[in-house]
C-alpha positions, 0 to 999 in steps of 0.5 A: 062681111066686115065681121068675117073680114075682121076674123080673117085679118086676126087669124092672118096676124096670129099665123104671122106672129106664130111663124115669126116666133118659130123662126126666132126659136129655130134661129136661137136653137141653131146658134146654140148648137153652133156654139156648142159644136165650136166649144166641143171642137175647142175642148177635144182638140188639145185633149186628143193631142195630149192623149196621142202624145201620152200613148207614144210615151207609153209605147217608149217611142221616145225612148225607154221609161224608168219605173218612176216616169211610167208612174207619173205618166199613168197619173197624167193619163188617168186625169186626162181620161177623166177630164175628157169624159167630164168635158164630154158629159158637160157638153152633152148635158148642155145640149140637152138643156139647150134643146139641141140634142139629136142622136145620129142613129144608125145600125150599130154592132154593140160588140165592136163598141165594147171592144173599142171602149175597153181598149181605150180604157186599158191603161186606166184599168191596168194602172189600178191592177184591175181586170176587165172581161167581156162576154157576148154571143157570137151572133147578135142583132144590130141596134139602131143607135148613135155610136158616139153616144153609146160609147159615152154611155159605156165609158161612163159605166166602166169608169164608174166601175173601175173607180169603185173597184179595189186594186186587183178587182174584176170588172165584167161587161156583158151583152145578152138579148131577149125578144126585143132588146139587147141588155148590156151590163157592167158589173164590179166587185166593189163595196156596193151601195145601200138603198139611200145611195141607189135613190140618189144615183141618177140625180145630177151631181150625186155620187155613187158608191162609197167613194163619195169624194170621186166623180160628180155623178153627172156621168150616170145622169148622162147615161140615163138620158142617152139610153132613154133617148134611144128608147131603152132603160137603165137600172142597177142591182146592188147592195152593200158588200156585194158590188154593183151591176149597171144594166141598160137596154137598147131595142133591136134595129128591126131593119137589120139581121143578126151580125 
C-alpha cells in the first residue's frame, strides 16, 4: 500500500509540474505575441500615414507637380514600399521564431488579392517603366488561407520580379488550377539565375538574381514559410538569360464552390 501511495504521489507531483510548465510556456508565448502585435502597430501606423500622404501628392490634390518633384516623390514612394515590406517580413519571421505564428484562414478569392496587390504596387511598377499583366480563369474555386499572409507572399514575389526586371520589362502574374490546387506564378523577363543562385534562394539573407546588392533575401524565405504553413509548395523555374518564374500552390477550400 505504501508503495502504491508513493507512486501515486510521484505521479501527482509530475502532473502538477507539467501543468505549471505548460502554463508558464503559454504565458511566455502570449507575452511575445502581445509585444509583436504592439510592435507591428507601432511600425505600420506611420508607414500607412506616409503612404496616404504620398498618394495624395501623386494625385496632385495639393497642387500640380513639376517633373522633378514627381521624380523625388517616386523615389520616396519606392523606398517607403520597400521599408513596409521589410518591416512586415521581419515581424512575420519574428512570429515564426517565437512560436506565435497562427494564420487566420478563411475562404479566399485569389483573383481579388492579385488585383489588390497589383494596384498597390502600380506606382512602383510604373516608376520603372515596366508592365504587369494578369491572367486567370473567370471561374476559380476558393482557397482556405489567411488573406493578409497571401497578400504578403504576392507582394514579395512581385517586388522581387520588378527588382530583377530591366526598365521597360514585363511581369506576368497568372493563376491556374489542377484537381487539387490553385497554382500562382510570377514571371519576369530579367537576367535569370544560375544553379548556385537557385540553391541559395530560400535561405535567409541570400539574394536572388544578379542584382545581389538589392534586397535581403528574407522575402523569399517568408514566401516559402507562409505557403508551406498553408499546405502548399514553392518552386522556381529559371536559368541565366531567360528570366525567372516563381510558383506556389494552395489547396482548394473543399467546403466552397467555384467563384
